[in-house]
C-alpha positions as a Markdown table, in Angstrom:
| # | Residue | x | y | z |
|---|---|---|---|---|
| 1 | Unk | 0.0 | 0.0 | 0.0 |
| 2 | Unk | 2.8 | 2.4 | 0.8 |
| 3 | Unk | 4.2 | 2.1 | -2.7 |
| 4 | Unk | 0.9 | 3.3 | -4.3 |
| 5 | Unk | 0.9 | 6.9 | -5.5 |
| 6 | Unk | -2.2 | 8.5 | -6.8 |
| 7 | Unk | -1.5 | 10.8 | -9.6 |
| 8 | Unk | -4.6 | 11.3 | -11.7 |
| 9 | Unk | -8.0 | 12.9 | -10.8 |
| 10 | Unk | -11.4 | 13.4 | -12.4 |
| 11 | Unk | -13.2 | 16.5 | -11.2 |
| 12 | Unk | -16.9 | 16.0 | -11.7 |
| 13 | Unk | -19.8 | 18.3 | -11.5 |
| 14 | Unk | -23.5 | 17.9 | -12.5 |
| 15 | Unk | -25.2 | 21.1 | -13.7 |
| 16 | Unk | -28.7 | 22.2 | -14.8 |
| 17 | Unk | -29.5 | 25.7 | -16.0 |
| 18 | Unk | -26.7 | 27.6 | -14.2 |
| 19 | Unk | -24.5 | 28.6 | -17.1 |
| 20 | Unk | -23.1 | 31.8 | -15.6 |
| 21 | Unk | -22.2 | 30.2 | -12.3 |
| 22 | Unk | -20.9 | 27.1 | -14.0 |
| 23 | Unk | -18.6 | 29.3 | -16.1 |
| 24 | Unk | -17.0 | 30.7 | -12.9 |
| 25 | Unk | -16.7 | 27.2 | -11.4 |
| 26 | Unk | -14.9 | 25.9 | -14.5 |
| 27 | Unk | -12.6 | 29.0 | -14.7 |
| 28 | Unk | -11.5 | 28.3 | -11.1 |
| 29 | Unk | -10.6 | 24.7 | -12.1 |
| 30 | Unk | -8.5 | 26.0 | -15.0 |
| 31 | Unk | -6.4 | 27.9 | -12.4 |
| 32 | Unk | -5.5 | 24.9 | -10.3 |
| 33 | Unk | -1.8 | 24.4 | -9.3 |
| 34 | Unk | -2.2 | 20.6 | -9.9 |
| 35 | Unk | -0.6 | 19.4 | -13.2 |
| 36 | Unk | -3.2 | 19.8 | -15.9 |
| 37 | Unk | -2.0 | 16.7 | -17.7 |
| 38 | Unk | -3.0 | 14.6 | -14.7 |
| 39 | Unk | -6.5 | 15.9 | -14.4 |
| 40 | Unk | -9.8 | 16.0 | -16.3 |
| 41 | Unk | -13.0 | 17.9 | -15.8 |
| 42 | Unk | -16.3 | 16.0 | -16.4 |
| 43 | Unk | -19.4 | 18.1 | -16.6 |
| 44 | Unk | -22.8 | 16.3 | -16.7 |
| 45 | Unk | -25.4 | 18.6 | -18.2 |
| 46 | Unk | -28.7 | 17.3 | -16.7 |
| 47 | Unk | -31.0 | 18.7 | -19.3 |
| 48 | Unk | -30.2 | 22.4 | -19.3 |
| 49 | Unk | -32.2 | 24.8 | -21.5 |
| 50 | Unk | -30.2 | 28.0 | -20.8 |
| 51 | Unk | -27.4 | 27.6 | -23.4 |
| 52 | Unk | -25.2 | 25.5 | -21.1 |
| 53 | Unk | -24.7 | 22.9 | -23.9 |
| 54 | Unk | -23.4 | 25.5 | -26.3 |
| 55 | Unk | -21.2 | 27.1 | -23.6 |
| 56 | Unk | -19.7 | 23.7 | -22.7 |
| 57 | Unk | -19.0 | 22.7 | -26.4 |
| 58 | Unk | -17.2 | 26.0 | -26.9 |
| 59 | Unk | -15.2 | 25.9 | -23.6 |
| 60 | Unk | -14.1 | 22.3 | -24.1 |
| 61 | Unk | -12.4 | 23.3 | -27.4 |
| 62 | Unk | -10.5 | 26.1 | -25.6 |
| 63 | Unk | -9.8 | 24.2 | -22.4 |
| 64 | Unk | -6.2 | 23.8 | -21.1 |
| 65 | Unk | -7.5 | 20.7 | -19.3 |
| 66 | Unk | -9.1 | 17.6 | -20.8 |
| 67 | Unk | -12.9 | 18.1 | -20.6 |
| 68 | Unk | -15.7 | 15.7 | -21.0 |
| 69 | Unk | -19.1 | 17.2 | -21.5 |
| 70 | Unk | -21.9 | 14.7 | -21.2 |
| 71 | Unk | -25.5 | 15.7 | -21.8 |
| 72 | Unk | -28.6 | 13.8 | -20.6 |
| 73 | Unk | -32.3 | 14.5 | -20.1 |
| 74 | Unk | -33.1 | 15.8 | -16.7 |
| 75 | Unk | -32.9 | 13.0 | -14.3 |
| 76 | Unk | -31.7 | 14.6 | -11.1 |
| 77 | Unk | -28.4 | 15.0 | -9.3 |
| 78 | Unk | -27.8 | 11.4 | -8.3 |
| 79 | Unk | -28.2 | 10.0 | -11.8 |
| 80 | Unk | -26.1 | 12.8 | -13.2 |
| 81 | Unk | -23.3 | 12.0 | -10.8 |
| 82 | Unk | -23.5 | 8.3 | -11.6 |
| 83 | Unk | -23.1 | 9.1 | -15.3 |
| 84 | Unk | -19.9 | 11.0 | -14.6 |
| 85 | Unk | -18.5 | 8.4 | -12.2 |
| 86 | Unk | -18.8 | 5.6 | -14.8 |
| 87 | Unk | -17.3 | 7.8 | -17.5 |
| 88 | Unk | -13.8 | 8.0 | -16.0 |
| 89 | Unk | -10.7 | 5.9 | -15.5 |
| 90 | Unk | -8.8 | 8.3 | -13.3 |
| 91 | Unk | -7.6 | 7.1 | -9.9 |
| 92 | Unk | -9.4 | 9.7 | -7.8 |
| 93 | Unk | -12.8 | 11.2 | -8.3 |
| 94 | Unk | -13.3 | 14.7 | -6.9 |
| 95 | Unk | -17.0 | 15.8 | -6.7 |
| 96 | Unk | -17.9 | 19.4 | -6.5 |
| 97 | Unk | -21.0 | 21.4 | -7.1 |
| 98 | Unk | -21.5 | 23.8 | -10.1 |
| 99 | Unk | -21.7 | 26.8 | -7.7 |
| 100 | Unk | -18.5 | 26.0 | -5.8 |
| 101 | Unk | -15.3 | 27.9 | -6.8 |
| 102 | Unk | -12.2 | 25.9 | -6.1 |
| 103 | Unk | -9.2 | 27.8 | -4.6 |
| 104 | Unk | -6.1 | 27.2 | -6.7 |
| 105 | Unk | -4.7 | 24.4 | -4.5 |
| 106 | Unk | -7.9 | 22.6 | -3.9 |
| 107 | Unk | -7.0 | 19.6 | -6.1 |
| 108 | Unk | -3.5 | 19.5 | -4.7 |
| 109 | Unk | -4.8 | 19.4 | -1.2 |
| 110 | Unk | -7.2 | 16.5 | -2.0 |
| 111 | Unk | -4.5 | 14.5 | -3.9 |
| 112 | Unk | -1.9 | 15.1 | -1.2 |
| 113 | Unk | -4.2 | 13.7 | 1.5 |
| 114 | Unk | -5.1 | 10.7 | -0.7 |
| 115 | Unk | -1.4 | 9.9 | -0.9 |
| 116 | Unk | -1.1 | 10.2 | 2.9 |
| 117 | Unk | -4.1 | 8.1 | 3.5 |
| 118 | Unk | -4.1 | 5.5 | 0.8 |
| 119 | Unk | -6.7 | 3.0 | 1.9 |
| 120 | Unk | -9.3 | 2.5 | -0.8 |
| 121 | Unk | -12.2 | 3.3 | 1.6 |
| 122 | Unk | -10.8 | 6.6 | 2.7 |
| 123 | Unk | -12.5 | 9.8 | 1.4 |
| 124 | Unk | -11.3 | 13.3 | 1.8 |
| 125 | Unk | -13.8 | 16.1 | 2.7 |
| 126 | Unk | -13.0 | 19.6 | 1.8 |
| 127 | Unk | -14.3 | 22.8 | 3.3 |
| 128 | Unk | -17.1 | 24.9 | 1.8 |
| 129 | Unk | -17.9 | 28.5 | 2.8 |
| 130 | Unk | -19.4 | 31.6 | 1.2 |
| 131 | Unk | -17.4 | 33.2 | -1.6 |
| 132 | Unk | -15.7 | 36.5 | -0.8 |
| 133 | Unk | -17.4 | 37.7 | -3.9 |
| 134 | Unk | -20.8 | 37.2 | -2.3 |
| 135 | Unk | -22.4 | 39.7 | 0.1 |
| 136 | Unk | -23.2 | 37.6 | 3.1 |
| 137 | Unk | -26.2 | 38.9 | 5.1 |
| 138 | Unk | -27.4 | 37.8 | 8.5 |
| 139 | Unk | -29.6 | 35.0 | 7.0 |
| 140 | Unk | -26.8 | 33.6 | 5.0 |
| 141 | Unk | -24.4 | 33.7 | 7.9 |
| 142 | Unk | -26.9 | 31.7 | 10.0 |
| 143 | Unk | -27.4 | 29.2 | 7.1 |
| 144 | Unk | -23.9 | 27.8 | 7.7 |
| 145 | Unk | -23.7 | 28.5 | 11.4 |
| 146 | Unk | -26.5 | 26.5 | 12.8 |
| 147 | Unk | -28.9 | 26.8 | 9.8 |
| 148 | Unk | -29.9 | 24.1 | 7.3 |
| 149 | Unk | -27.1 | 24.2 | 4.7 |
| 150 | Unk | -24.0 | 22.6 | 6.2 |
| 151 | Unk | -22.7 | 21.6 | 9.6 |
| 152 | Unk | -19.0 | 22.4 | 9.2 |
| 153 | Unk | -19.2 | 24.5 | 12.4 |
| 154 | Unk | -19.8 | 21.2 | 14.3 |
| 155 | Unk | -16.5 | 19.6 | 13.0 |
| 156 | Unk | -14.3 | 22.2 | 14.7 |
| 157 | Unk | -10.8 | 20.6 | 15.0 |
| 158 | Unk | -11.8 | 17.0 | 14.2 |
| 159 | Unk | -10.0 | 15.2 | 11.4 |
| 160 | Unk | -12.3 | 12.3 | 11.1 |
| 161 | Unk | -16.0 | 12.8 | 10.7 |
| 162 | Unk | -19.1 | 10.6 | 10.3 |
| 163 | Unk | -21.2 | 9.7 | 7.2 |
| 164 | Unk | -23.5 | 12.6 | 7.8 |
| 165 | Unk | -20.7 | 14.9 | 6.6 |
| 166 | Unk | -20.4 | 13.2 | 3.2 |
| 167 | Unk | -21.0 | 16.4 | 1.3 |
| 168 | Unk | -20.8 | 15.9 | -2.4 |
| 169 | Unk | -20.1 | 19.6 | -3.0 |
| 170 | Unk | -16.4 | 19.0 | -2.1 |
| 171 | Unk | -15.4 | 15.4 | -1.5 |
| 172 | Unk | -13.1 | 13.0 | -3.2 |
| 173 | Unk | -12.8 | 9.2 | -3.2 |
| 174 | Unk | -10.8 | 6.4 | -4.9 |
| 175 | Unk | -12.5 | 5.6 | -8.2 |
| 176 | Unk | -12.6 | 1.8 | -7.6 |
| 177 | Unk | -14.5 | 2.3 | -4.3 |
| 178 | Unk | -17.0 | 4.7 | -5.7 |
| 179 | Unk | -17.7 | 2.9 | -9.0 |
| 180 | Unk | -18.6 | -0.1 | -7.0 |
| 181 | Unk | -21.0 | 1.9 | -4.9 |
| 182 | Unk | -23.0 | 4.4 | -6.9 |
| 183 | Unk | -25.5 | 7.0 | -5.9 |
| 184 | Unk | -29.1 | 5.7 | -5.4 |
| 185 | Unk | -31.1 | 7.0 | -8.4 |
| 186 | Unk | -34.3 | 7.1 | -6.4 |
| 187 | Unk | -33.1 | 10.4 | -5.0 |
| 188 | Unk | -33.8 | 13.4 | -7.2 |
| 189 | Unk | -32.5 | 16.2 | -5.0 |
| 190 | Unk | -31.2 | 16.1 | -1.4 |
| 191 | Unk | -30.0 | 13.3 | 0.9 |
| 192 | Unk | -28.5 | 11.5 | -2.1 |
| 193 | Unk | -24.9 | 12.1 | -0.8 |
| 194 | Unk | -25.8 | 11.3 | 2.8 |
| 195 | Unk | -27.5 | 8.1 | 1.8 |
| 196 | Unk | -24.4 | 7.0 | -0.2 |
| 197 | Unk | -22.2 | 8.0 | 2.7 |
| 198 | Unk | -24.3 | 5.8 | 5.0 |
| 199 | Unk | -24.0 | 2.8 | 2.6 |
| 200 | Unk | -20.3 | 3.3 | 2.2 |
| 201 | Unk | -19.9 | 3.5 | 6.0 |
| 202 | Unk | -21.1 | -0.1 | 6.2 |
| 203 | Unk | -18.2 | -1.0 | 3.9 |
| 204 | Unk | -15.6 | 0.8 | 6.0 |
| 205 | Unk | -15.8 | 4.3 | 4.7 |
| 206 | Unk | -13.5 | 6.7 | 6.5 |
| 207 | Unk | -14.0 | 10.4 | 5.9 |
| 208 | Unk | -11.1 | 12.7 | 6.7 |
| 209 | Unk | -11.6 | 16.4 | 6.8 |
| 210 | Unk | -9.0 | 18.7 | 5.2 |
| 211 | Unk | -10.0 | 22.3 | 5.9 |
| 212 | Unk | -7.3 | 23.6 | 3.5 |
| 213 | Unk | -9.2 | 22.1 | 0.5 |
| 214 | Unk | -11.4 | 25.1 | 0.2 |
| 215 | Unk | -14.3 | 25.7 | -2.1 |
| 216 | Unk | -16.2 | 29.0 | -2.1 |
| 217 | Unk | -20.0 | 28.8 | -2.4 |
| 218 | Unk | -20.9 | 31.3 | -5.1 |
| 219 | Unk | -24.6 | 31.7 | -4.5 |
| 220 | Unk | -27.1 | 33.8 | -2.7 |
| 221 | Unk | -29.9 | 32.5 | -0.5 |
| 222 | Unk | -32.9 | 34.1 | 1.0 |
| 223 | Unk | -35.6 | 32.6 | 3.1 |
| 224 | Unk | -38.0 | 32.2 | 0.1 |
| 225 | Unk | -35.4 | 30.4 | -1.9 |
| 226 | Unk | -34.5 | 28.1 | 0.9 |
| 227 | Unk | -38.2 | 27.3 | 1.7 |
| 228 | Unk | -38.5 | 25.9 | -1.9 |
| 229 | Unk | -35.3 | 24.0 | -1.6 |
| 230 | Unk | -36.3 | 22.4 | 1.7 |
| 231 | Unk | -39.6 | 21.3 | 0.2 |
| 232 | Unk | -37.8 | 19.3 | -2.4 |
| 233 | Unk | -35.3 | 17.9 | 0.2 |
| 234 | Unk | -38.3 | 16.8 | 2.3 |
| 235 | Unk | -39.4 | 14.5 | -0.5 |
| 236 | Unk | -36.0 | 12.9 | -0.5 |
| 237 | Unk | -36.1 | 12.6 | 3.3 |
| 238 | Unk | -39.2 | 10.3 | 3.0 |
| 239 | Unk | -37.3 | 8.2 | 0.5 |
| 240 | Unk | -34.3 | 8.0 | 2.9 |
| 241 | Unk | -36.5 | 6.9 | 5.8 |
| 242 | Unk | -38.3 | 4.3 | 3.8 |
| 243 | Unk | -35.0 | 2.8 | 2.7 |
| 244 | Unk | -33.3 | 3.1 | 6.0 |
| 245 | Unk | -35.8 | 3.2 | 8.9 |
| 246 | Unk | -32.9 | 3.2 | 11.4 |
| 247 | Unk | -32.0 | 6.7 | 10.3 |
| 248 | Unk | -35.5 | 8.2 | 11.0 |
| 249 | Unk | -34.4 | 9.4 | 14.5 |
| 250 | Unk | -30.9 | 10.4 | 13.4 |
| 251 | Unk | -31.3 | 12.4 | 10.2 |
| 252 | Unk | -34.0 | 14.5 | 8.6 |
| 253 | Unk | -37.0 | 13.8 | 10.9 |
| 254 | Unk | -39.1 | 16.9 | 11.2 |
| 255 | Unk | -40.8 | 18.0 | 14.4 |
| 256 | Unk | -44.6 | 17.6 | 14.6 |
| 257 | Unk | -46.4 | 20.6 | 13.2 |
| 258 | Unk | -48.3 | 21.2 | 16.5 |
| 259 | Unk | -45.0 | 21.4 | 18.3 |
| 260 | Unk | -43.7 | 23.9 | 15.7 |
| 261 | Unk | -46.7 | 26.1 | 16.1 |
| 262 | Unk | -46.1 | 26.1 | 19.9 |
| 263 | Unk | -42.4 | 26.9 | 19.3 |
| 264 | Unk | -43.4 | 29.8 | 17.1 |
| 265 | Unk | -45.6 | 31.3 | 19.8 |
| 266 | Unk | -42.9 | 30.9 | 22.5 |
| 267 | Unk | -40.2 | 32.4 | 20.2 |
| 268 | Unk | -42.4 | 35.4 | 19.5 |
| 269 | Unk | -43.0 | 36.0 | 23.2 |
| 270 | Unk | -39.3 | 35.8 | 24.2 |
| 271 | Unk | -37.9 | 37.5 | 21.2 |
| 272 | Unk | -37.7 | 41.0 | 22.8 |
| 273 | Unk | -35.7 | 39.6 | 25.7 |
| 274 | Unk | -33.5 | 37.5 | 23.5 |
| 275 | Unk | -32.7 | 40.5 | 21.4 |
| 276 | Unk | -31.9 | 42.5 | 24.5 |
| 277 | Unk | -29.6 | 39.8 | 25.8 |
| 278 | Unk | -28.2 | 39.0 | 22.4 |
| 279 | Unk | -29.3 | 35.4 | 22.7 |
| 280 | Unk | -28.4 | 34.3 | 19.2 |
| 281 | Unk | -30.1 | 30.9 | 19.2 |
| 282 | Unk | -33.5 | 32.4 | 20.2 |
| 283 | Unk | -33.1 | 35.3 | 17.8 |
| 284 | Unk | -32.4 | 33.1 | 14.8 |
| 285 | Unk | -35.2 | 30.7 | 15.7 |
| 286 | Unk | -37.7 | 33.5 | 15.7 |
| 287 | Unk | -36.3 | 35.1 | 12.5 |
| 288 | Unk | -35.7 | 32.1 | 10.4 |
| 289 | Unk | -35.7 | 28.6 | 11.9 |
| 290 | Unk | -39.4 | 28.2 | 12.7 |
| 291 | Unk | -40.5 | 29.2 | 9.2 |
| 292 | Unk | -38.0 | 26.9 | 7.5 |
| 293 | Unk | -38.7 | 24.0 | 9.8 |
| 294 | Unk | -42.5 | 24.4 | 9.3 |
| 295 | Unk | -42.1 | 24.4 | 5.5 |
| 296 | Unk | -39.9 | 21.3 | 5.6 |
| 297 | Unk | -42.3 | 19.5 | 8.0 |
| 298 | Unk | -45.4 | 20.3 | 5.9 |
| 299 | Unk | -43.7 | 19.0 | 2.7 |
| 300 | Unk | -42.5 | 15.9 | 4.6 |
| 301 | Unk | -45.8 | 14.9 | 6.1 |
| 302 | Unk | -47.7 | 15.7 | 2.9 |
| 303 | Unk | -45.4 | 13.5 | 0.8 |
| 304 | Unk | -46.8 | 10.0 | 0.5 |
| 305 | Unk | -44.5 | 7.3 | 1.5 |
| 306 | Unk | -43.0 | 6.1 | -1.8 |
| 307 | Unk | -42.6 | 2.4 | -2.4 |
| 308 | Unk | -39.1 | 2.1 | -3.8 |
């Protein structure tokens, strides 16, 4: 095992109707410090209608890096990622999102850690935070510090994390391990990465966190946008719980609507005091959490249990 050296990487990103953001993502990949002859970029166009196909065809011809552009009808993120995973023979597969801008040494950091931790079942998780190019308001700050987007703040100084941190927006694995364990195509949006992480954990998956492998999230969120996103995620949560009942109490289970209504009343009553005392948790619960939790719960309970 010590004689193995990983030298090639396939950077993979699914996309759908985000041409402008995708262009910035790809431009950041062109600026990587990792040798261009040892990498490829695989873009899976999941049925875009905004000119993404034309942009990719043009960019691939000008690219300093080998690019594979695969187009398919809209089938969701999980199927798109599977298409890319099966289309490469590189040793390492690095998955990112089409709105994540890689810092210049992101690939170098991932590959360096794979060569330190060479076991086939070891994955490397990178760090995602808001892009310096994005104006981060109070809501967006909360989204990644206790809100519903990511839980990096819980990792702190840990190096090894559990399957619930298998974030496909910035994670890399050995190709052989991933090709033998694809994403579940029953997931259209949300929980597809966590579900894969859970299955892989049963086969010895070890996730190591490299905070230096930074990807900047180039997007803006407001409460309305996140409500729509959570409604879609709630559908996938029902699929997750149907497939893995043991996860119901660990991941994605919403609070009962009656309890959420009660929490809304309580948070309203204590908000003036919380603001006076700068009690952040109560402040954010009143401002954001209850509305988002209620939207998620309604979508979850209204979704019929799907037989899959």
